[in-house]
Structures are given as C-alpha cells and as structure tokens.
C-alpha positions as CSV (number, residue, x, y, z in Angstrom):
1,M,0.0,0.0,0.0
2,E,3.0,2.3,0.4
3,G,3.4,4.8,-2.4
4,A,-0.2,4.3,-3.6
5,R,-3.2,6.4,-2.7
6,L,-5.1,4.9,0.2
7,T,-8.8,5.0,0.6
8,W,-10.3,6.4,3.8
9,R,-11.0,2.8,4.9
10,Q,-7.5,1.6,4.1
11,R,-6.0,4.6,6.1
12,L,-8.3,3.7,9.0
13,G,-7.2,0.1,8.9
14,L,-3.6,1.1,8.8
15,Q,-4.0,3.4,11.8
16,A,-5.7,0.6,13.7
17,E,-3.0,-1.9,12.9
18,N,-0.3,0.6,13.9
19,A,-2.0,1.3,17.2
20,A,-2.5,-2.5,17.8
21,A,1.2,-3.2,17.0
22,A,2.3,-0.4,19.4
23,Y,0.0,-1.7,22.1
24,L,1.3,-5.2,21.8
25,H,4.9,-3.9,22.0
26,S,4.0,-2.0,25.1
27,Q,2.6,-5.2,26.6
28,G,5.9,-7.0,26.0
29,A,5.0,-8.8,22.8
30,H,7.5,-9.0,19.9
31,V,5.8,-8.2,16.6
32,L,7.3,-10.6,14.1
33,L,5.2,-10.0,11.0
34,R,2.5,-7.6,9.8
35,N,0.2,-8.2,6.9
36,Y,1.4,-11.7,6.1
37,R,-0.4,-12.7,2.9
38,C,-0.8,-16.0,1.2
39,R,-3.5,-17.4,-1.1
40,C,-5.3,-18.7,2.0
41,G,-5.8,-15.2,3.5
42,E,-4.0,-12.5,5.5
43,L,-2.8,-12.3,9.0
44,D,-2.7,-8.7,10.4
45,I,-0.1,-9.3,13.1
46,V,1.9,-12.2,14.2
47,A,3.5,-11.7,17.6
48,R,5.7,-13.7,19.9
49,L,4.7,-13.8,23.5
50,G,7.5,-14.9,25.8
51,D,9.5,-18.0,24.8
52,S,6.7,-20.4,23.9
53,E,3.6,-18.6,22.6
54,L,2.7,-17.1,19.2
55,A,-0.3,-14.9,18.9
56,I,-2.1,-14.6,15.5
57,V,-3.8,-11.2,15.9
58,E,-6.8,-10.0,13.9
59,V,-7.2,-6.2,14.2
60,R,-10.7,-4.8,14.0
61,T,-12.1,-1.4,14.1
62,R,-15.6,-0.1,13.9
63,S,-17.1,3.3,14.0
64,S,-20.3,2.1,15.7
65,N,-21.8,-1.1,17.2
66,A,-24.9,-0.9,15.1
67,Y,-24.2,-4.4,13.6
68,G,-22.5,-5.8,16.6
69,G,-19.0,-5.0,17.9
70,A,-15.9,-5.4,15.9
71,A,-15.0,-8.6,17.8
72,Q,-18.2,-10.2,16.6
73,S,-17.3,-9.4,13.0
74,V,-14.8,-12.3,13.1
75,D,-17.3,-14.8,11.9
76,A,-16.8,-18.5,11.2
77,S,-15.6,-17.9,7.6
78,K,-13.0,-15.3,8.7
79,R,-11.8,-17.7,11.5
80,Q,-11.3,-20.5,8.9
81,R,-9.3,-18.1,6.6
82,L,-7.1,-17.1,9.6
83,I,-6.5,-20.7,10.6
84,R,-5.6,-21.7,7.0
85,A,-3.2,-18.7,6.7
86,A,-1.6,-19.5,10.1
87,T,-1.2,-23.1,9.0
88,R,0.5,-22.0,5.8
89,L,2.8,-19.6,7.8
90,L,3.8,-22.3,10.2
91,Q,4.6,-24.6,7.3
92,Q,6.9,-22.0,5.8
93,R,8.5,-20.9,9.1
94,K,9.7,-24.0,10.9
95,D,11.2,-21.7,13.6
96,L,7.7,-20.7,14.6
97,A,6.0,-24.1,14.3
98,R,7.4,-25.2,17.7
99,L,5.5,-22.4,19.5
100,R,2.0,-22.8,21.0
101,V,-0.3,-20.8,18.8
102,R,-3.3,-18.8,19.9
103,F,-5.8,-16.5,18.0
104,D,-6.4,-13.1,19.5
105,V,-8.5,-10.1,18.4
106,I,-7.6,-6.5,19.1
107,V,-10.4,-4.0,18.7
108,V,-9.3,-0.4,18.1
109,S,-11.9,2.3,18.7
110,D,-11.1,5.7,17.2
111,P,-7.8,4.7,15.7
112,C,-7.0,8.1,14.3
113,S,-7.1,9.9,17.6
114,D,-4.1,10.6,19.8
115,A,-5.3,8.0,22.3
116,P,-7.3,5.2,20.6
117,H,-9.2,2.8,22.9
118,I,-7.8,-0.7,22.6
119,E,-9.4,-4.0,23.7
120,W,-7.2,-7.1,23.5
121,I,-9.3,-10.3,23.4
122,K,-6.9,-13.1,24.2
123,H,-7.7,-16.6,23.0
124,A,-10.6,-15.2,21.0
125,F,-11.2,-18.5,19.3
126,S,-9.6,-21.9,19.0
127,T,-8.9,-24.3,16.2
C-alpha cells in the first residue's frame, strides 16, 4: 500500500494496525510479522509472547456497534481463513512451528485519535 493512494477505509485500517502493534509492543510482545499474505488469506499481526507462545492477531475497528461489535465481525468464515493462513505460515516458518499458537482479536476504537481505545481479546477462538 505504500506509495499508492489509500482510501479512507485503508487509512483507518492502517492506523488501527499501527495502534495495535504499538500496544502489543508496550505489553511485552514482539511483533514478528505484519500483513502476512498468502492465497489462503491474510494475518494482520503475528507476535511472539514470551518464549513459547505465538499470537495470531486479527485487528478490527468499527465506528459504531450498530451491527455488533468489531470482535463479533470475526465470523466462522473469517476464522477459517485465519486458521488456514496461520497453518501456511507455520509450514513456511519452521522456527515458529514449535511455538504454542493462539488466536487473538484486538479491537481499536477511534484509531485516528491521539489516544485510541484498545481492547485485547486473548484466545478469541480456538482451532
């Protein structure tokens, strides 16, 4: 996306991902990858937590809760795409395959503000 014109929605998503990555870092996580893409899907953030855990983090933002919160927008189809993409990543990166994997969701409210509200939902779903 760099160098190209971003839509309002893309800028909002990028701001939310930047805020989520900064928050994870502040919580002691080591962000290994951002926007990992394969034909199976995309992983927003892959972060190492301590010596033995890997968090696959889906970043969500919503301007309102009219259709449910951002966390509820990670439906069964999206979860399956995340699982397939994570499986592909672990096949490619044997150094990560030995870690315990969990799926988290970070909800960022008002990501363009100086102090966005962040909710980290750990173990949001399992495989």
